[in-house]
N, C-alpha and C positions, 0 to 999 in steps of 0.2 A: 849629285842629287838624283833621286829616283823618279819614277813616273809620277805625274800629277794629274788631278782631275778637277773640274770646276766645282767650286763650293757654291751651291745654290741656296744654302741655308744661311741667310744673312739679313741684317736689319739696315735699312736705308736711313742715313742720318738726315733729320729734318732741321735740327738746330745746330748751326756751326759752332764749334768750340773745342774744348779740350776734354777728351774722354779717357778714363782710367780703367784698366783691367787689373784687378788684384792678383789673379792667378798668373797671368803672363808678366806682371810687373811692367806693363807697357802704358805709356802715355801717348795718345794719338791726337794730333791737331787736325781736325777734319772740317771740310766744307760740306754744305748741304748737298745731298745726292751721293756722297761716298758711302761705303758699306762697312758694317761691323759684323764679324763672323759670330755665329752661334756656336755652342759646344766648347767654348774656351772660358766659360764663366761670364758673369754679368759685366756690362760696361756701364760706367757711371759718369755722368756729365759733371766734371769738376769745376769748370769755368766756361762762361760764354766767350765768344770770339774776342771781345774788346774789354775783358775784365782783367787784363794784365798780360805781361809778356810770358813767353814760355819759361823763362828763368823763374819768374815769380810763381807760376803754377807749379813748377817742379819743386820749389822751396816749400810750398804748401803741402805737397805730397810727402816730402821727407819729414816735415814737422808732424804730420798725421801718423806716419809709420816710422817710428824711430829705429826699428830693427832692420829697415830696408838697406841692403848693401848697395853701394854705388855701382858695382859691377853687374848687379842683377837688373838694374833699372834700364829700360830701353825707351826711346822716344822716336816717333815718326811723324812726318808732316804729310804723309799720304795714307791712304787706307791700309790698315794692316792686313787687309784681304786682297792679295794680288789676284790678277785675273785667273790664275790657276794655282790652286793650293793643294798640297798633299792631303788626301782624304782617307788615310788609313790603308787597309789592304787593297790591292788592285782588284778589279772585278775578275771573277773566275772565268777562265777561258773555257769555251765550250769544246769538249773533246770531240763531239760529233762534227763540228765544223771543220776541225783539222782532219778528221778521217774522211769527210766528204771531199775535201780538197785533194787529198792523196788518191782517192778512188778516181776522181775526175782526171787527175794528171796521169794515172795509170791507164785509164781508158783512152786518153789522147795519144799516149805513146804506143799503145796497142794498135790503134787505128792508123797511125803513121807507119808502123812496121808492116801492117798488112798492105797499105797503099804502096809501099816501096817494093814489095814482092810482085805486085801486078804490073 
């Protein structure tokens, strides 16, 4: 897995229950306070916390979407937003920062060489 960056663009869940994302084909059972990421399509509240078991909610999803393949469907009981989530391309490194470090290291070596001669 590559580098990861925190996803600060998310919605906090206020109503506990089962949330469905059509694009990800993911069902998430979330508690209040957990987060749903933006940028992956809308999340829809399918059922409140006590409106059936996860199997019943899953059956409802497969009934609504008859073309959904079982291998494409995913289910989670925690937030689909981990603490750190890949956010696309890594931030560009500043070439000046690398050059300044090299110049500083060269100056330090030069100073040590002069001190050794004295």
